[in-house]
Every structure is written in structure tokens, then in C-alpha cells.
PDB file of all heavy atoms in Angstrom:
ATOM      1  N   MET A   1      -5.445 -23.587   2.635  1.00  0.00           N
ATOM      2  CA  MET A   1      -5.995 -22.340   3.146  1.00  0.00           C
ATOM      3  C   MET A   1      -5.367 -21.160   2.414  1.00  0.00           C
ATOM      4  O   MET A   1      -4.175 -21.143   2.193  1.00  0.00           O
ATOM      5  CB  MET A   1      -5.655 -22.243   4.630  1.00  0.00           C
ATOM      6  CG  MET A   1      -6.798 -21.815   5.469  1.00  0.00           C
ATOM      7  SD  MET A   1      -6.333 -21.741   7.179  1.00  0.00           S
ATOM      8  CE  MET A   1      -7.903 -21.992   7.861  1.00  0.00           C
ATOM      9  N   ASP A   2      -6.145 -20.218   2.019  1.00  0.00           N
ATOM     10  CA  ASP A   2      -5.608 -19.045   1.332  1.00  0.00           C
ATOM     11  C   ASP A   2      -5.222 -17.925   2.295  1.00  0.00           C
ATOM     12  O   ASP A   2      -5.593 -17.949   3.478  1.00  0.00           O
ATOM     13  CB  ASP A   2      -6.590 -18.571   0.248  1.00  0.00           C
ATOM     14  CG  ASP A   2      -7.878 -18.033   0.853  1.00  0.00           C
ATOM     15  OD1 ASP A   2      -7.784 -16.969   1.493  1.00  0.00           O
ATOM     16  OD2 ASP A   2      -8.908 -18.663   0.664  1.00  0.00           O
ATOM     17  N   GLN A   3      -4.453 -17.014   1.804  1.00  0.00           N
ATOM     18  CA  GLN A   3      -3.892 -15.923   2.659  1.00  0.00           C
ATOM     19  C   GLN A   3      -4.962 -15.083   3.267  1.00  0.00           C
ATOM     20  O   GLN A   3      -4.809 -14.669   4.457  1.00  0.00           O
ATOM     21  CB  GLN A   3      -2.952 -15.065   1.822  1.00  0.00           C
ATOM     22  CG  GLN A   3      -1.626 -15.785   1.467  1.00  0.00           C
ATOM     23  CD  GLN A   3      -0.693 -14.845   0.731  1.00  0.00           C
ATOM     24  OE1 GLN A   3      -1.064 -13.807   0.219  1.00  0.00           O
ATOM     25  NE2 GLN A   3       0.553 -15.284   0.670  1.00  0.00           N
ATOM     26  N   LYS A   4      -6.059 -14.823   2.600  1.00  0.00           N
ATOM     27  CA  LYS A   4      -7.099 -13.965   3.154  1.00  0.00           C
ATOM     28  C   LYS A   4      -7.769 -14.661   4.330  1.00  0.00           C
ATOM     29  O   LYS A   4      -8.106 -14.057   5.331  1.00  0.00           O
ATOM     30  CB  LYS A   4      -8.123 -13.563   2.112  1.00  0.00           C
ATOM     31  CG  LYS A   4      -7.527 -12.565   1.096  1.00  0.00           C
ATOM     32  CD  LYS A   4      -8.633 -11.874   0.323  1.00  0.00           C
ATOM     33  CE  LYS A   4      -8.082 -10.975  -0.706  1.00  0.00           C
ATOM     34  NZ  LYS A   4      -7.600  -9.705  -0.189  1.00  0.00           N
ATOM     35  N   ARG A   5      -7.998 -15.957   4.204  1.00  0.00           N
ATOM     36  CA  ARG A   5      -8.619 -16.723   5.304  1.00  0.00           C
ATOM     37  C   ARG A   5      -7.684 -16.778   6.529  1.00  0.00           C
ATOM     38  O   ARG A   5      -8.130 -16.685   7.656  1.00  0.00           O
ATOM     39  CB  ARG A   5      -9.017 -18.136   4.854  1.00  0.00           C
ATOM     40  CG  ARG A   5     -10.268 -18.096   3.949  1.00  0.00           C
ATOM     41  CD  ARG A   5     -10.699 -19.466   3.558  1.00  0.00           C
ATOM     42  NE  ARG A   5     -11.042 -20.251   4.745  1.00  0.00           N
ATOM     43  CZ  ARG A   5     -11.312 -21.542   4.707  1.00  0.00           C
ATOM     44  NH1 ARG A   5     -11.280 -22.175   3.577  1.00  0.00           N
ATOM     45  NH2 ARG A   5     -11.633 -22.198   5.803  1.00  0.00           N
ATOM     46  N   ILE A   6      -6.392 -17.001   6.235  1.00  0.00           N
ATOM     47  CA  ILE A   6      -5.426 -17.011   7.334  1.00  0.00           C
ATOM     48  C   ILE A   6      -5.383 -15.657   8.011  1.00  0.00           C
ATOM     49  O   ILE A   6      -5.375 -15.558   9.250  1.00  0.00           O
ATOM     50  CB  ILE A   6      -4.029 -17.435   6.811  1.00  0.00           C
ATOM     51  CG1 ILE A   6      -4.049 -18.883   6.324  1.00  0.00           C
ATOM     52  CG2 ILE A   6      -2.960 -17.198   7.906  1.00  0.00           C
ATOM     53  CD1 ILE A   6      -2.814 -19.285   5.564  1.00  0.00           C
ATOM     54  N   GLY A   7      -5.389 -14.593   7.230  1.00  0.00           N
ATOM     55  CA  GLY A   7      -5.385 -13.225   7.782  1.00  0.00           C
ATOM     56  C   GLY A   7      -6.600 -12.952   8.621  1.00  0.00           C
ATOM     57  O   GLY A   7      -6.469 -12.368   9.701  1.00  0.00           O
ATOM     58  N   ALA A   8      -7.741 -13.397   8.176  1.00  0.00           N
ATOM     59  CA  ALA A   8      -8.975 -13.224   8.928  1.00  0.00           C
ATOM     60  C   ALA A   8      -8.880 -13.978  10.253  1.00  0.00           C
ATOM     61  O   ALA A   8      -9.353 -13.478  11.296  1.00  0.00           O
ATOM     62  CB  ALA A   8     -10.172 -13.638   8.116  1.00  0.00           C
ATOM     63  N   PHE A   9      -8.326 -15.125  10.246  1.00  0.00           N
ATOM     64  CA  PHE A   9      -8.156 -15.948  11.448  1.00  0.00           C
ATOM     65  C   PHE A   9      -7.211 -15.239  12.447  1.00  0.00           C
ATOM     66  O   PHE A   9      -7.499 -15.154  13.614  1.00  0.00           O
ATOM     67  CB  PHE A   9      -7.577 -17.351  11.088  1.00  0.00           C
ATOM     68  CG  PHE A   9      -7.284 -18.178  12.263  1.00  0.00           C
ATOM     69  CD1 PHE A   9      -8.307 -18.790  12.992  1.00  0.00           C
ATOM     70  CD2 PHE A   9      -5.975 -18.377  12.665  1.00  0.00           C
ATOM     71  CE1 PHE A   9      -8.016 -19.589  14.102  1.00  0.00           C
ATOM     72  CE2 PHE A   9      -5.674 -19.179  13.748  1.00  0.00           C
ATOM     73  CZ  PHE A   9      -6.717 -19.769  14.479  1.00  0.00           C
ATOM     74  N   ILE A  10      -6.103 -14.733  11.920  1.00  0.00           N
ATOM     75  CA  ILE A  10      -5.167 -14.001  12.816  1.00  0.00           C
ATOM     76  C   ILE A  10      -5.852 -12.792  13.427  1.00  0.00           C
ATOM     77  O   ILE A  10      -5.726 -12.572  14.648  1.00  0.00           O
ATOM     78  CB  ILE A  10      -3.899 -13.586  11.998  1.00  0.00           C
ATOM     79  CG1 ILE A  10      -3.110 -14.842  11.610  1.00  0.00           C
ATOM     80  CG2 ILE A  10      -3.023 -12.619  12.830  1.00  0.00           C
ATOM     81  CD1 ILE A  10      -2.009 -14.555  10.594  1.00  0.00           C
ATOM     82  N   ALA A  11      -6.584 -12.027  12.619  1.00  0.00           N
ATOM     83  CA  ALA A  11      -7.264 -10.811  13.109  1.00  0.00           C
ATOM     84  C   ALA A  11      -8.280 -11.195  14.182  1.00  0.00           C
ATOM     85  O   ALA A  11      -8.373 -10.541  15.213  1.00  0.00           O
ATOM     86  CB  ALA A  11      -7.906 -10.096  11.968  1.00  0.00           C
ATOM     87  N   ARG A  12      -9.044 -12.274  13.909  1.00  0.00           N
ATOM     88  CA  ARG A  12     -10.093 -12.713  14.882  1.00  0.00           C
ATOM     89  C   ARG A  12      -9.438 -13.100  16.211  1.00  0.00           C
ATOM     90  O   ARG A  12      -9.892 -12.713  17.287  1.00  0.00           O
ATOM     91  CB  ARG A  12     -10.890 -13.831  14.286  1.00  0.00           C
ATOM     92  CG  ARG A  12     -12.096 -14.242  15.118  1.00  0.00           C
ATOM     93  CD  ARG A  12     -13.000 -15.251  14.425  1.00  0.00           C
ATOM     94  NE  ARG A  12     -12.318 -16.511  14.124  1.00  0.00           N
ATOM     95  CZ  ARG A  12     -11.966 -16.879  12.878  1.00  0.00           C
ATOM     96  NH1 ARG A  12     -12.328 -16.180  11.817  1.00  0.00           N
ATOM     97  NH2 ARG A  12     -11.398 -18.065  12.704  1.00  0.00           N
ATOM     98  N   CYS A  13      -8.356 -13.886  16.139  1.00  0.00           N
ATOM     99  CA  CYS A  13      -7.700 -14.333  17.392  1.00  0.00           C
ATOM    100  C   CYS A  13      -7.107 -13.124  18.139  1.00  0.00           C
ATOM    101  O   CYS A  13      -7.228 -13.056  19.342  1.00  0.00           O
ATOM    102  CB  CYS A  13      -6.581 -15.303  17.040  1.00  0.00           C
ATOM    103  SG  CYS A  13      -7.200 -16.894  16.459  1.00  0.00           S
ATOM    104  N   ARG A  14      -6.512 -12.194  17.388  1.00  0.00           N
ATOM    105  CA  ARG A  14      -5.933 -11.023  18.009  1.00  0.00           C
ATOM    106  C   ARG A  14      -7.023 -10.213  18.725  1.00  0.00           C
ATOM    107  O   ARG A  14      -6.865  -9.798  19.924  1.00  0.00           O
ATOM    108  CB  ARG A  14      -5.239 -10.137  16.970  1.00  0.00           C
ATOM    109  CG  ARG A  14      -4.772  -8.808  17.501  1.00  0.00           C
ATOM    110  CD  ARG A  14      -4.107  -7.961  16.426  1.00  0.00           C
ATOM    111  NE  ARG A  14      -4.970  -7.580  15.358  1.00  0.00           N
ATOM    112  CZ  ARG A  14      -5.877  -6.587  15.424  1.00  0.00           C
ATOM    113  NH1 ARG A  14      -6.033  -5.895  16.491  1.00  0.00           N
ATOM    114  NH2 ARG A  14      -6.629  -6.335  14.344  1.00  0.00           N
ATOM    115  N   LYS A  15      -8.153  -9.998  18.093  1.00  0.00           N
ATOM    116  CA  LYS A  15      -9.248  -9.224  18.646  1.00  0.00           C
ATOM    117  C   LYS A  15      -9.864  -9.909  19.874  1.00  0.00           C
ATOM    118  O   LYS A  15     -10.275  -9.251  20.827  1.00  0.00           O
ATOM    119  CB  LYS A  15     -10.275  -8.956  17.591  1.00  0.00           C
ATOM    120  CG  LYS A  15      -9.802  -7.944  16.573  1.00  0.00           C
ATOM    121  CD  LYS A  15     -10.761  -7.766  15.430  1.00  0.00           C
ATOM    122  CE  LYS A  15     -10.195  -6.876  14.341  1.00  0.00           C
ATOM    123  NZ  LYS A  15     -11.080  -6.772  13.198  1.00  0.00           N
ATOM    124  N   GLU A  16      -9.939 -11.259  19.821  1.00  0.00           N
ATOM    125  CA  GLU A  16     -10.447 -12.027  20.953  1.00  0.00           C
ATOM    126  C   GLU A  16      -9.589 -11.831  22.206  1.00  0.00           C
ATOM    127  O   GLU A  16     -10.075 -11.876  23.339  1.00  0.00           O
ATOM    128  CB  GLU A  16     -10.530 -13.505  20.633  1.00  0.00           C
ATOM    129  CG  GLU A  16     -11.684 -13.839  19.695  1.00  0.00           C
ATOM    130  CD  GLU A  16     -11.657 -15.326  19.274  1.00  0.00           C
ATOM    131  OE1 GLU A  16     -10.778 -16.097  19.713  1.00  0.00           O
ATOM    132  OE2 GLU A  16     -12.563 -15.683  18.493  1.00  0.00           O
ATOM    133  N   LYS A  17      -8.326 -11.546  21.973  1.00  0.00           N
ATOM    134  CA  LYS A  17      -7.364 -11.338  23.082  1.00  0.00           C
ATOM    135  C   LYS A  17      -7.296  -9.854  23.447  1.00  0.00           C
ATOM    136  O   LYS A  17      -6.518  -9.452  24.315  1.00  0.00           O
ATOM    137  CB  LYS A  17      -5.992 -11.834  22.713  1.00  0.00           C
ATOM    138  CG  LYS A  17      -5.895 -13.310  22.418  1.00  0.00           C
ATOM    139  CD  LYS A  17      -6.063 -14.126  23.660  1.00  0.00           C
ATOM    140  CE  LYS A  17      -5.853 -15.594  23.325  1.00  0.00           C
ATOM    141  NZ  LYS A  17      -6.134 -16.459  24.497  1.00  0.00           N
ATOM    142  N   ASN A  18      -8.117  -9.014  22.742  1.00  0.00           N
ATOM    143  CA  ASN A  18      -8.146  -7.587  22.963  1.00  0.00           C
ATOM    144  C   ASN A  18      -6.755  -6.966  22.782  1.00  0.00           C
ATOM    145  O   ASN A  18      -6.314  -6.107  23.564  1.00  0.00           O
ATOM    146  CB  ASN A  18      -8.670  -7.229  24.370  1.00  0.00           C
ATOM    147  CG  ASN A  18     -10.152  -7.604  24.483  1.00  0.00           C
ATOM    148  OD1 ASN A  18     -10.938  -7.303  23.611  1.00  0.00           O
ATOM    149  ND2 ASN A  18     -10.502  -8.284  25.581  1.00  0.00           N
ATOM    150  N   LEU A  19      -6.075  -7.379  21.723  1.00  0.00           N
ATOM    151  CA  LEU A  19      -4.786  -6.836  21.378  1.00  0.00           C
ATOM    152  C   LEU A  19      -4.887  -5.943  20.144  1.00  0.00           C
ATOM    153  O   LEU A  19      -5.623  -6.275  19.207  1.00  0.00           O
ATOM    154  CB  LEU A  19      -3.772  -7.919  21.106  1.00  0.00           C
ATOM    155  CG  LEU A  19      -3.367  -8.849  22.269  1.00  0.00           C
ATOM    156  CD1 LEU A  19      -2.529 -10.007  21.716  1.00  0.00           C
ATOM    157  CD2 LEU A  19      -2.604  -8.062  23.284  1.00  0.00           C
ATOM    158  N   THR A  20      -4.111  -4.864  20.131  1.00  0.00           N
ATOM    159  CA  THR A  20      -3.985  -4.104  18.897  1.00  0.00           C
ATOM    160  C   THR A  20      -2.931  -4.770  18.017  1.00  0.00           C
ATOM    161  O   THR A  20      -2.150  -5.648  18.484  1.00  0.00           O
ATOM    162  CB  THR A  20      -3.528  -2.677  19.212  1.00  0.00           C
ATOM    163  OG1 THR A  20      -2.209  -2.693  19.786  1.00  0.00           O
ATOM    164  CG2 THR A  20      -4.472  -1.953  20.142  1.00  0.00           C
ATOM    165  N   GLN A  21      -2.880  -4.349  16.781  1.00  0.00           N
ATOM    166  CA  GLN A  21      -1.783  -4.852  15.883  1.00  0.00           C
ATOM    167  C   GLN A  21      -0.439  -4.543  16.493  1.00  0.00           C
ATOM    168  O   GLN A  21       0.479  -5.327  16.443  1.00  0.00           O
ATOM    169  CB  GLN A  21      -1.930  -4.294  14.496  1.00  0.00           C
ATOM    170  CG  GLN A  21      -3.090  -4.864  13.725  1.00  0.00           C
ATOM    171  CD  GLN A  21      -3.158  -4.345  12.295  1.00  0.00           C
ATOM    172  OE1 GLN A  21      -2.542  -3.349  11.952  1.00  0.00           O
ATOM    173  NE2 GLN A  21      -4.018  -4.957  11.502  1.00  0.00           N
ATOM    174  N   MET A  22      -0.291  -3.332  17.028  1.00  0.00           N
ATOM    175  CA  MET A  22       0.978  -2.906  17.644  1.00  0.00           C
ATOM    176  C   MET A  22       1.353  -3.842  18.801  1.00  0.00           C
ATOM    177  O   MET A  22       2.500  -4.263  18.923  1.00  0.00           O
ATOM    178  CB  MET A  22       0.925  -1.453  18.096  1.00  0.00           C
ATOM    179  CG  MET A  22       2.210  -0.945  18.658  1.00  0.00           C
ATOM    180  SD  MET A  22       3.585  -0.888  17.491  1.00  0.00           S
ATOM    181  CE  MET A  22       3.233   0.658  16.726  1.00  0.00           C
ATOM    182  N   GLN A  23       0.405  -4.126  19.666  1.00  0.00           N
ATOM    183  CA  GLN A  23       0.699  -4.975  20.823  1.00  0.00           C
ATOM    184  C   GLN A  23       1.074  -6.354  20.407  1.00  0.00           C
ATOM    185  O   GLN A  23       2.021  -6.950  20.936  1.00  0.00           O
ATOM    186  CB  GLN A  23      -0.551  -5.041  21.763  1.00  0.00           C
ATOM    187  CG  GLN A  23      -0.822  -3.734  22.472  1.00  0.00           C
ATOM    188  CD  GLN A  23      -2.169  -3.711  23.177  1.00  0.00           C
ATOM    189  OE1 GLN A  23      -3.133  -4.289  22.633  1.00  0.00           O
ATOM    190  NE2 GLN A  23      -2.219  -3.073  24.301  1.00  0.00           N
ATOM    191  N   LEU A  24       0.387  -6.930  19.403  1.00  0.00           N
ATOM    192  CA  LEU A  24       0.738  -8.237  18.903  1.00  0.00           C
ATOM    193  C   LEU A  24       2.132  -8.244  18.301  1.00  0.00           C
ATOM    194  O   LEU A  24       2.935  -9.125  18.530  1.00  0.00           O
ATOM    195  CB  LEU A  24      -0.265  -8.751  17.873  1.00  0.00           C
ATOM    196  CG  LEU A  24       0.016 -10.097  17.231  1.00  0.00           C
ATOM    197  CD1 LEU A  24       0.079 -11.193  18.300  1.00  0.00           C
ATOM    198  CD2 LEU A  24      -1.047 -10.446  16.198  1.00  0.00           C
ATOM    199  N   ALA A  25       2.433  -7.197  17.550  1.00  0.00           N
ATOM    200  CA  ALA A  25       3.729  -7.065  16.931  1.00  0.00           C
ATOM    201  C   ALA A  25       4.826  -7.002  17.985  1.00  0.00           C
ATOM    202  O   ALA A  25       5.858  -7.660  17.858  1.00  0.00           O
ATOM    203  CB  ALA A  25       3.806  -5.836  16.039  1.00  0.00           C
ATOM    204  N   GLU A  26       4.618  -6.275  19.072  1.00  0.00           N
ATOM    205  CA  GLU A  26       5.581  -6.171  20.128  1.00  0.00           C
ATOM    206  C   GLU A  26       5.802  -7.571  20.786  1.00  0.00           C
ATOM    207  O   GLU A  26       6.918  -7.932  21.127  1.00  0.00           O
ATOM    208  CB  GLU A  26       5.137  -5.175  21.163  1.00  0.00           C
ATOM    209  CG  GLU A  26       5.303  -3.729  20.651  1.00  0.00           C
ATOM    210  CD  GLU A  26       4.726  -2.681  21.619  1.00  0.00           C
ATOM    211  OE1 GLU A  26       4.248  -3.036  22.713  1.00  0.00           O
ATOM    212  OE2 GLU A  26       4.809  -1.493  21.247  1.00  0.00           O
ATOM    213  N   LEU A  27       4.717  -8.294  21.031  1.00  0.00           N
ATOM    214  CA  LEU A  27       4.818  -9.634  21.632  1.00  0.00           C
ATOM    215  C   LEU A  27       5.662 -10.569  20.742  1.00  0.00           C
ATOM    216  O   LEU A  27       6.385 -11.411  21.258  1.00  0.00           O
ATOM    217  CB  LEU A  27       3.461 -10.209  21.874  1.00  0.00           C
ATOM    218  CG  LEU A  27       2.618  -9.605  23.008  1.00  0.00           C
ATOM    219  CD1 LEU A  27       1.193 -10.095  22.963  1.00  0.00           C
ATOM    220  CD2 LEU A  27       3.300  -9.892  24.344  1.00  0.00           C
ATOM    221  N   LEU A  28       5.478 -10.420  19.430  1.00  0.00           N
ATOM    222  CA  LEU A  28       6.177 -11.322  18.470  1.00  0.00           C
ATOM    223  C   LEU A  28       7.525 -10.783  18.035  1.00  0.00           C
ATOM    224  O   LEU A  28       8.207 -11.417  17.259  1.00  0.00           O
ATOM    225  CB  LEU A  28       5.251 -11.539  17.254  1.00  0.00           C
ATOM    226  CG  LEU A  28       3.925 -12.218  17.514  1.00  0.00           C
ATOM    227  CD1 LEU A  28       3.098 -12.241  16.263  1.00  0.00           C
ATOM    228  CD2 LEU A  28       4.134 -13.629  18.063  1.00  0.00           C
ATOM    229  N   GLU A  29       7.850  -9.561  18.497  1.00  0.00           N
ATOM    230  CA  GLU A  29       9.099  -8.905  18.117  1.00  0.00           C
ATOM    231  C   GLU A  29       9.211  -8.712  16.614  1.00  0.00           C
ATOM    232  O   GLU A  29      10.225  -9.052  15.989  1.00  0.00           O
ATOM    233  CB  GLU A  29      10.282  -9.616  18.719  1.00  0.00           C
ATOM    234  CG  GLU A  29      10.285  -9.609  20.235  1.00  0.00           C
ATOM    235  CD  GLU A  29      11.499 -10.257  20.847  1.00  0.00           C
ATOM    236  OE1 GLU A  29      12.352 -10.805  20.119  1.00  0.00           O
ATOM    237  OE2 GLU A  29      11.578 -10.234  22.124  1.00  0.00           O
ATOM    238  N   ILE A  30       8.105  -8.237  16.053  1.00  0.00           N
ATOM    239  CA  ILE A  30       8.060  -7.912  14.615  1.00  0.00           C
ATOM    240  C   ILE A  30       7.431  -6.515  14.460  1.00  0.00           C
ATOM    241  O   ILE A  30       7.054  -5.901  15.456  1.00  0.00           O
ATOM    242  CB  ILE A  30       7.261  -8.938  13.798  1.00  0.00           C
ATOM    243  CG1 ILE A  30       5.820  -8.995  14.359  1.00  0.00           C
ATOM    244  CG2 ILE A  30       7.910 -10.307  13.842  1.00  0.00           C
ATOM    245  CD1 ILE A  30       4.912  -9.841  13.505  1.00  0.00           C
ATOM    246  N   THR A  31       7.322  -6.028  13.230  1.00  0.00           N
ATOM    247  CA  THR A  31       6.696  -4.740  13.003  1.00  0.00           C
ATOM    248  C   THR A  31       5.176  -4.879  12.939  1.00  0.00           C
ATOM    249  O   THR A  31       4.654  -5.905  12.577  1.00  0.00           O
ATOM    250  CB  THR A  31       7.201  -4.109  11.728  1.00  0.00           C
ATOM    251  OG1 THR A  31       6.760  -4.846  10.607  1.00  0.00           O
ATOM    252  CG2 THR A  31       8.713  -3.958  11.696  1.00  0.00           C
ATOM    253  N   ASN A  32       4.490  -3.764  13.292  1.00  0.00           N
ATOM    254  CA  ASN A  32       3.042  -3.774  13.132  1.00  0.00           C
ATOM    255  C   ASN A  32       2.642  -3.801  11.677  1.00  0.00           C
ATOM    256  O   ASN A  32       1.574  -4.278  11.345  1.00  0.00           O
ATOM    257  CB  ASN A  32       2.429  -2.563  13.859  1.00  0.00           C
ATOM    258  CG  ASN A  32       2.851  -1.244  13.319  1.00  0.00           C
ATOM    259  OD1 ASN A  32       4.026  -0.990  13.169  1.00  0.00           O
ATOM    260  ND2 ASN A  32       1.921  -0.361  13.038  1.00  0.00           N
ATOM    261  N   GLN A  33       3.536  -3.362  10.772  1.00  0.00           N
ATOM    262  CA  GLN A  33       3.252  -3.446   9.359  1.00  0.00           C
ATOM    263  C   GLN A  33       3.159  -4.910   8.911  1.00  0.00           C
ATOM    264  O   GLN A  33       2.331  -5.272   8.061  1.00  0.00           O
ATOM    265  CB  GLN A  33       4.307  -2.708   8.536  1.00  0.00           C
ATOM    266  CG  GLN A  33       4.309  -1.200   8.695  1.00  0.00           C
ATOM    267  CD  GLN A  33       5.196  -0.706   9.802  1.00  0.00           C
ATOM    268  OE1 GLN A  33       5.635  -1.481  10.646  1.00  0.00           O
ATOM    269  NE2 GLN A  33       5.444   0.596   9.824  1.00  0.00           N
ATOM    270  N   ALA A  34       3.992  -5.778   9.506  1.00  0.00           N
ATOM    271  CA  ALA A  34       3.956  -7.210   9.177  1.00  0.00           C
ATOM    272  C   ALA A  34       2.619  -7.777   9.600  1.00  0.00           C
ATOM    273  O   ALA A  34       1.992  -8.549   8.850  1.00  0.00           O
ATOM    274  CB  ALA A  34       5.115  -7.943   9.833  1.00  0.00           C
ATOM    275  N   VAL A  35       2.137  -7.440  10.794  1.00  0.00           N
ATOM    276  CA  VAL A  35       0.850  -7.913  11.283  1.00  0.00           C
ATOM    277  C   VAL A  35      -0.288  -7.455  10.345  1.00  0.00           C
ATOM    278  O   VAL A  35      -1.123  -8.261   9.958  1.00  0.00           O
ATOM    279  CB  VAL A  35       0.556  -7.502  12.716  1.00  0.00           C
ATOM    280  CG1 VAL A  35      -0.838  -7.886  13.197  1.00  0.00           C
ATOM    281  CG2 VAL A  35       1.612  -8.046  13.668  1.00  0.00           C
ATOM    282  N   SER A  36      -0.199  -6.218   9.916  1.00  0.00           N
ATOM    283  CA  SER A  36      -1.192  -5.657   9.019  1.00  0.00           C
ATOM    284  C   SER A  36      -1.198  -6.428   7.696  1.00  0.00           C
ATOM    285  O   SER A  36      -2.278  -6.777   7.177  1.00  0.00           O
ATOM    286  CB  SER A  36      -0.905  -4.179   8.770  1.00  0.00           C
ATOM    287  OG  SER A  36      -1.834  -3.667   7.843  1.00  0.00           O
ATOM    288  N   LYS A  37      -0.028  -6.716   7.182  1.00  0.00           N
ATOM    289  CA  LYS A  37       0.056  -7.475   5.904  1.00  0.00           C
ATOM    290  C   LYS A  37      -0.515  -8.874   6.056  1.00  0.00           C
ATOM    291  O   LYS A  37      -1.160  -9.376   5.140  1.00  0.00           O
ATOM    292  CB  LYS A  37       1.501  -7.523   5.448  1.00  0.00           C
ATOM    293  CG  LYS A  37       2.004  -6.213   4.872  1.00  0.00           C
ATOM    294  CD  LYS A  37       3.433  -6.338   4.413  1.00  0.00           C
ATOM    295  CE  LYS A  37       3.948  -5.027   3.890  1.00  0.00           C
ATOM    296  NZ  LYS A  37       5.334  -5.132   3.407  1.00  0.00           N
ATOM    297  N   TRP A  38      -0.240  -9.503   7.215  1.00  0.00           N
ATOM    298  CA  TRP A  38      -0.844 -10.832   7.440  1.00  0.00           C
ATOM    299  C   TRP A  38      -2.365 -10.759   7.450  1.00  0.00           C
ATOM    300  O   TRP A  38      -3.003 -11.558   6.804  1.00  0.00           O
ATOM    301  CB  TRP A  38      -0.400 -11.350   8.836  1.00  0.00           C
ATOM    302  CG  TRP A  38       0.997 -11.679   9.002  1.00  0.00           C
ATOM    303  CD1 TRP A  38       2.022 -11.718   8.042  1.00  0.00           C
ATOM    304  CD2 TRP A  38       1.652 -11.941  10.252  1.00  0.00           C
ATOM    305  NE1 TRP A  38       3.221 -12.027   8.647  1.00  0.00           N
ATOM    306  CE2 TRP A  38       3.019 -12.169   9.982  1.00  0.00           C
ATOM    307  CE3 TRP A  38       1.225 -12.047  11.567  1.00  0.00           C
ATOM    308  CZ2 TRP A  38       3.940 -12.510  10.982  1.00  0.00           C
ATOM    309  CZ3 TRP A  38       2.099 -12.351  12.585  1.00  0.00           C
ATOM    310  CH2 TRP A  38       3.474 -12.567  12.251  1.00  0.00           C
ATOM    311  N   GLU A  39      -2.876  -9.792   8.204  1.00  0.00           N
ATOM    312  CA  GLU A  39      -4.346  -9.721   8.386  1.00  0.00           C
ATOM    313  C   GLU A  39      -5.065  -9.336   7.089  1.00  0.00           C
ATOM    314  O   GLU A  39      -6.236  -9.736   6.902  1.00  0.00           O
ATOM    315  CB  GLU A  39      -4.676  -8.719   9.482  1.00  0.00           C
ATOM    316  CG  GLU A  39      -4.243  -9.273  10.870  1.00  0.00           C
ATOM    317  CD  GLU A  39      -4.691  -8.397  12.002  1.00  0.00           C
ATOM    318  OE1 GLU A  39      -5.357  -7.357  11.794  1.00  0.00           O
ATOM    319  OE2 GLU A  39      -4.406  -8.787  13.157  1.00  0.00           O
ATOM    320  N   THR A  40      -4.388  -8.586   6.201  1.00  0.00           N
ATOM    321  CA  THR A  40      -5.045  -8.237   4.957  1.00  0.00           C
ATOM    322  C   THR A  40      -4.786  -9.249   3.840  1.00  0.00           C
ATOM    323  O   THR A  40      -5.325  -9.128   2.763  1.00  0.00           O
ATOM    324  CB  THR A  40      -4.558  -6.828   4.491  1.00  0.00           C
ATOM    325  OG1 THR A  40      -3.122  -6.867   4.331  1.00  0.00           O
ATOM    326  CG2 THR A  40      -4.990  -5.764   5.448  1.00  0.00           C
ATOM    327  N   GLY A  41      -3.961 -10.260   4.145  1.00  0.00           N
ATOM    328  CA  GLY A  41      -3.691 -11.290   3.160  1.00  0.00           C
ATOM    329  C   GLY A  41      -2.658 -10.867   2.113  1.00  0.00           C
ATOM    330  O   GLY A  41      -2.516 -11.566   1.120  1.00  0.00           O
ATOM    331  N   VAL A  42      -1.958  -9.793   2.345  1.00  0.00           N
ATOM    332  CA  VAL A  42      -0.953  -9.295   1.399  1.00  0.00           C
ATOM    333  C   VAL A  42       0.285 -10.219   1.418  1.00  0.00           C
ATOM    334  O   VAL A  42       0.841 -10.504   0.427  1.00  0.00           O
ATOM    335  CB  VAL A  42      -0.565  -7.842   1.700  1.00  0.00           C
ATOM    336  CG1 VAL A  42       0.616  -7.380   0.815  1.00  0.00           C
ATOM    337  CG2 VAL A  42      -1.747  -6.960   1.502  1.00  0.00           C
ATOM    338  N   SER A  43       0.674 -10.647   2.642  1.00  0.00           N
ATOM    339  CA  SER A  43       1.894 -11.416   2.809  1.00  0.00           C
ATOM    340  C   SER A  43       1.803 -12.251   4.077  1.00  0.00           C
ATOM    341  O   SER A  43       1.105 -11.901   5.019  1.00  0.00           O
ATOM    342  CB  SER A  43       3.117 -10.502   2.926  1.00  0.00           C
ATOM    343  OG  SER A  43       4.272 -11.222   3.169  1.00  0.00           O
ATOM    344  N   LEU A  44       2.475 -13.373   4.096  1.00  0.00           N
ATOM    345  CA  LEU A  44       2.533 -14.196   5.274  1.00  0.00           C
ATOM    346  C   LEU A  44       3.982 -14.289   5.821  1.00  0.00           C
ATOM    347  O   LEU A  44       4.248 -15.095   6.673  1.00  0.00           O
ATOM    348  CB  LEU A  44       2.011 -15.605   5.026  1.00  0.00           C
ATOM    349  CG  LEU A  44       0.499 -15.681   4.714  1.00  0.00           C
ATOM    350  CD1 LEU A  44       0.125 -17.105   4.388  1.00  0.00           C
ATOM    351  CD2 LEU A  44      -0.281 -15.117   5.868  1.00  0.00           C
ATOM    352  N   ARG A  45       4.807 -13.401   5.355  1.00  0.00           N
ATOM    353  CA  ARG A  45       6.221 -13.393   5.791  1.00  0.00           C
ATOM    354  C   ARG A  45       6.413 -12.344   6.829  1.00  0.00           C
ATOM    355  O   ARG A  45       5.805 -11.437   7.038  1.00  0.00           O
ATOM    356  CB  ARG A  45       7.133 -13.104   4.646  1.00  0.00           C
ATOM    357  CG  ARG A  45       7.187 -14.219   3.693  1.00  0.00           C
ATOM    358  CD  ARG A  45       8.161 -13.946   2.602  1.00  0.00           C
ATOM    359  NE  ARG A  45       8.337 -15.140   1.823  1.00  0.00           N
ATOM    360  CZ  ARG A  45       9.274 -15.300   0.984  1.00  0.00           C
ATOM    361  NH1 ARG A  45      10.151 -14.334   0.745  1.00  0.00           N
ATOM    362  NH2 ARG A  45       9.370 -16.394   0.313  1.00  0.00           N
TER     363      ARG A  45
END
């Protein structure tokens, strides 16, 4: 699976739960920038 497909999957799941990137980040105790990078396929770290 490539990073863009993984990112699209993360975004789709987040939106299905009606969460913002900020809310997901808070739940995972990470930054919203990290979530954004995941969803755009820039990074998976």
C-alpha cells in the first residue's frame, strides 16, 4: 500500500467518525500537523 492510499484511508475513517484533524490528534496525543502529513501522504511517522 502506498502512502497516498493510506492517507486517504485515514482521512475517510476520521471523517466517518465526524472528527477534525485536531480532534484526532488530541485523541492520539500527537500534533495535528502529523495527522495532516499522514492524510496527504507526506509522511507516516
